[in-house]
C-alpha positions as CSV (number, residue, x, y, z in Angstrom):
1,M,-22.9,11.9,0.3
2,P,-19.3,10.6,0.2
3,A,-17.6,10.8,-3.2
4,E,-15.7,8.0,-4.9
5,L,-12.1,9.2,-4.9
6,S,-9.2,8.4,-7.2
7,Y,-6.1,7.5,-5.3
8,V,-2.5,6.4,-5.8
9,E,-1.0,3.5,-4.0
10,S,2.0,1.2,-3.5
11,G,2.4,-2.1,-1.7
12,V,-0.1,-4.9,-1.5
13,E,-3.5,-5.5,0.1
14,H,-3.2,-6.9,3.6
15,A,0.4,-5.8,3.8
16,P,2.0,-7.3,6.9
17,G,3.4,-4.0,8.2
18,G,0.1,-2.1,7.8
19,T,-1.5,0.6,5.8
20,L,-0.3,4.2,5.6
21,V,-2.9,6.8,4.4
22,L,-1.5,10.2,3.4
23,L,-3.7,13.2,2.6
24,H,-2.5,16.0,0.4
25,G,-2.1,19.7,0.9
26,F,-3.5,22.8,-1.0
27,P,-3.3,23.5,-3.9
28,L,-1.6,20.2,-4.8
29,N,-2.9,16.7,-5.0
30,A,-2.0,13.1,-4.1
31,D,0.9,13.2,-6.6
32,M,2.8,15.2,-3.9
33,W,3.4,11.9,-2.2
34,E,5.3,10.4,-5.2
35,P,8.7,10.6,-3.3
36,V,7.2,8.3,-0.7
37,Q,5.4,6.1,-3.2
38,K,8.2,5.6,-5.7
39,T,11.5,5.8,-3.6
40,P,12.8,2.4,-2.7
41,G,13.1,2.1,1.1
42,A,11.0,5.1,1.8
43,L,8.6,2.9,3.7
44,P,9.7,0.0,5.9
45,G,9.1,-3.4,4.3
46,G,5.6,-4.7,4.4
47,W,3.8,-1.4,4.3
48,R,1.0,-0.3,1.9
49,L,0.5,3.4,0.9
50,I,-2.8,4.9,-0.1
51,A,-3.0,8.5,-1.0
52,P,-6.4,9.8,-2.2
53,H,-7.0,12.9,-4.4
54,F,-9.7,15.0,-2.8
55,R,-12.8,16.0,-4.8
56,G,-11.8,18.2,-7.8
57,F,-8.1,17.4,-7.4
58,G,-5.8,15.3,-9.5
59,G,-7.3,12.0,-10.5
60,S,-10.6,13.0,-8.8
61,T,-11.3,16.0,-11.1
62,G,-14.3,14.1,-12.5
63,V,-15.8,13.7,-9.1
64,P,-18.6,16.4,-8.7
65,D,-18.8,18.3,-5.5
66,T,-22.5,18.0,-4.7
67,T,-22.3,19.6,-1.3
68,P,-23.9,23.1,-1.4
69,E,-21.3,25.8,-1.2
70,D,-22.5,27.2,2.1
71,Q,-22.5,23.7,3.7
72,R,-19.0,22.5,2.7
73,S,-16.8,21.4,5.6
74,M,-13.7,19.3,6.2
75,D,-16.1,16.5,7.3
76,D,-16.9,16.0,3.6
77,Y,-13.3,15.1,2.9
78,A,-13.2,12.9,6.0
79,A,-16.3,11.1,4.9
80,D,-14.8,10.5,1.5
81,V,-11.6,9.1,2.9
82,E,-13.6,6.9,5.3
83,A,-15.7,5.5,2.4
84,L,-12.6,4.8,0.4
85,L,-11.0,2.9,3.3
86,D,-14.2,0.9,3.7
87,A,-14.2,0.1,0.0
88,L,-10.6,-1.1,0.3
89,H,-11.4,-3.1,3.5
90,V,-8.9,-1.0,5.5
91,H,-10.2,-0.9,9.0
92,R,-7.2,0.6,10.8
93,A,-4.2,2.6,9.5
94,V,-1.6,5.1,10.2
95,I,-3.3,8.2,8.8
96,G,-1.9,11.7,8.3
97,G,-1.7,14.7,6.1
98,L,0.2,17.8,5.2
99,S,-1.3,21.2,5.7
100,M,-4.9,20.9,4.5
101,G,-4.4,17.1,4.7
102,G,-3.8,17.6,8.4
103,Y,-7.1,19.4,8.8
104,A,-8.8,16.5,7.0
105,A,-7.0,14.1,9.4
106,F,-8.3,16.0,12.4
107,A,-11.8,15.8,10.9
108,L,-11.5,12.0,10.3
109,F,-10.2,11.6,13.9
110,R,-13.3,13.2,15.2
111,R,-15.5,10.8,13.1
112,A,-13.5,7.6,13.7
113,A,-10.7,7.8,16.2
114,A,-10.6,4.0,16.4
115,R,-9.3,3.8,12.8
116,F,-6.1,5.5,13.7
117,R,-3.2,3.1,14.4
118,G,-1.0,6.2,14.3
119,M,-1.2,9.8,13.1
120,I,1.1,12.0,11.1
121,L,0.6,15.8,11.2
122,A,2.9,17.5,8.7
123,D,3.2,21.3,8.4
124,T,-0.3,21.9,9.7
125,R,-2.0,23.5,12.7
126,P,-4.9,22.7,15.0
127,Q,-6.2,26.3,15.2
128,P,-9.0,27.6,13.0
129,D,-8.6,30.5,10.5
130,S,-8.3,34.0,11.9
131,E,-10.6,36.6,10.4
132,D,-7.8,37.9,8.2
133,A,-7.1,34.4,7.0
134,R,-10.8,33.9,6.1
135,A,-10.8,37.1,4.2
136,G,-7.8,35.9,2.3
137,R,-9.5,32.6,1.5
138,L,-12.5,34.5,0.1
139,R,-10.2,36.5,-2.2
140,M,-8.6,33.3,-3.3
141,I,-12.0,31.7,-4.1
142,E,-12.7,34.6,-6.4
143,L,-9.3,34.2,-8.0
144,A,-9.8,30.5,-8.5
145,H,-13.1,31.1,-10.4
146,R,-11.9,34.1,-12.3
147,E,-8.4,33.0,-13.3
148,G,-8.1,29.3,-12.5
149,P,-5.6,27.0,-11.0
150,R,-2.4,28.6,-12.4
151,A,-3.3,31.9,-10.7
152,I,-3.7,30.1,-7.4
153,A,-0.3,28.4,-8.0
154,D,1.3,31.8,-8.7
155,Q,0.0,33.2,-5.4
156,M,0.8,30.1,-3.3
157,L,4.2,29.0,-4.6
158,P,6.3,31.7,-2.8
159,K,4.7,30.6,0.5
160,L,5.2,26.8,-0.1
161,I,8.9,26.6,-0.8
162,G,11.7,27.6,1.5
163,P,14.2,30.1,0.3
164,Q,16.9,27.5,-0.2
165,N,14.7,25.4,-2.5
166,R,13.6,27.9,-5.2
167,R,14.5,25.6,-8.0
168,L,12.9,25.7,-11.4
169,D,12.3,22.0,-11.5
170,L,10.5,22.0,-8.1
171,E,8.5,25.1,-8.9
172,N,7.4,23.5,-12.2
173,R,6.4,20.3,-10.5
174,L,4.2,22.2,-8.0
175,R,2.6,24.3,-10.8
176,S,1.9,21.1,-12.7
177,M,0.1,19.6,-9.7
178,A,-1.9,22.7,-9.1
179,A,-2.9,23.0,-12.8
180,A,-4.3,19.4,-12.7
181,N,-7.0,20.5,-10.3
182,T,-10.4,22.2,-11.1
183,P,-11.3,25.7,-10.1
184,D,-14.3,24.3,-8.2
185,G,-12.1,21.8,-6.4
186,L,-9.8,24.6,-5.3
187,A,-12.7,26.8,-4.3
188,G,-14.3,23.9,-2.4
189,A,-11.1,23.3,-0.5
190,L,-10.8,27.0,0.4
191,Q,-14.4,27.0,1.6
192,R,-13.8,24.0,3.8
193,M,-10.6,25.3,5.3
194,M,-12.0,28.6,6.2
195,R,-14.9,26.9,8.1
196,R,-12.9,24.3,9.9
197,P,-13.3,24.1,13.7
198,D,-10.7,24.5,16.4
199,S,-8.9,21.1,16.7
200,T,-6.8,22.2,19.7
201,P,-9.2,20.4,22.2
202,L,-8.5,17.2,20.3
203,L,-4.8,17.1,20.9
204,G,-4.9,15.8,24.4
205,T,-7.2,13.0,23.3
206,I,-4.9,11.6,20.6
207,A,-3.8,8.4,22.2
208,C,-2.1,6.7,19.2
209,P,1.6,7.2,18.3
210,T,1.9,10.5,16.5
211,L,4.5,12.1,14.3
212,V,4.6,15.9,14.0
213,V,6.7,17.1,11.1
214,V,7.6,20.6,10.0
215,G,10.0,22.3,7.7
216,S,12.5,24.5,9.5
217,E,11.7,27.4,7.2
218,D,7.9,27.0,7.0
219,V,6.3,30.4,7.1
220,L,2.7,29.2,6.9
221,T,2.9,26.8,9.9
222,P,6.1,27.6,11.6
223,P,8.1,25.2,13.8
224,Q,6.8,26.8,17.0
225,V,3.3,25.7,16.0
226,A,4.6,22.1,15.6
227,R,6.4,22.2,18.9
228,E,3.2,23.3,20.7
229,M,1.2,20.5,19.0
230,Q,3.8,17.9,19.9
231,R,3.8,19.2,23.5
232,Q,0.0,18.7,23.8
233,I,-0.3,15.3,22.1
234,P,0.6,12.6,24.7
235,R,2.6,10.2,22.5
236,A,3.9,12.6,19.9
237,R,7.4,12.9,18.5
238,L,8.7,15.9,16.6
239,E,10.8,16.0,13.4
240,I,12.1,19.3,12.1
241,I,13.3,19.0,8.5
242,E,16.1,21.4,7.9
243,A,16.3,23.6,4.9
244,A,12.7,23.1,4.0
245,G,9.5,25.2,3.9
246,H,5.9,24.1,3.8
247,V,6.3,21.0,1.6
248,P,9.4,19.2,3.1
249,N,8.4,15.9,1.5
250,L,9.2,17.5,-1.8
251,E,11.9,20.0,-0.8
252,Q,14.0,17.5,1.2
253,P,12.4,14.1,0.3
254,E,15.3,12.0,1.7
255,A,15.1,13.6,5.1
256,F,11.3,13.4,5.2
257,N,11.3,9.8,4.1
258,V,13.9,8.9,6.9
259,A,11.7,10.5,9.5
260,L,8.6,8.7,8.1
261,S,10.3,5.4,7.9
262,R,11.7,5.7,11.4
263,F,8.2,6.5,12.8
264,L,6.5,3.6,11.0
265,A,9.2,1.2,12.1
266,S,8.6,2.2,15.7
267,I,4.9,1.3,15.3
268,T,5.6,-2.2,14.0
269,R,7.6,-3.1,17.1
């Protein structure tokens, strides 16, 4: 059953430019999109932003995850987002996500490609987890239940931020977002990510305008992964954000917002 998600937004209903839906990464939540939501000029005039918190994350921590653990999949997140868009009477939108949010965007595209006016794939990959990656997810699930969100943040932070951005304010901001999530929310996300299917066959079928974004110093989804995605998606453009790791929207928000705004403006024409 789809869950009723909390979300953050800016702009107005029936915005003349359109609606942008951004899906968050792990182990963060929708607050990671604050530089887009609250920076004047980050979005072209007339655009509305909707950024949901997945089950057990951020403002959706009170949403129970009723899916049995052995049946959890990225389709659960996709169904939640689709139900939210239906409730908000949003039939078509530019939809994208960062890292785990990109996996959810792929799952939503499988369910409802017609909803996509455009797609954004930021610091993500189409391939499924390797066996080693799945083993790492299982260890992290145990850590989430045993020691909680802060332990997950401690393990993930060195991989999220590029070496030029190891600033205390940014690290504290990421830790705060991770700490706002529930252990079961984090475990559920890990279970869903480790079971996600191969989305590589989808790439050639993505007919809408697509923006592929990656930090130049991303060690989790390196620029070469982004280049290969952009090559396989017919109408994709690639933006590499310099001096950024896995969360360029937080590490280099001005450059990320420029790339985003330029892409959205091209869709309105």
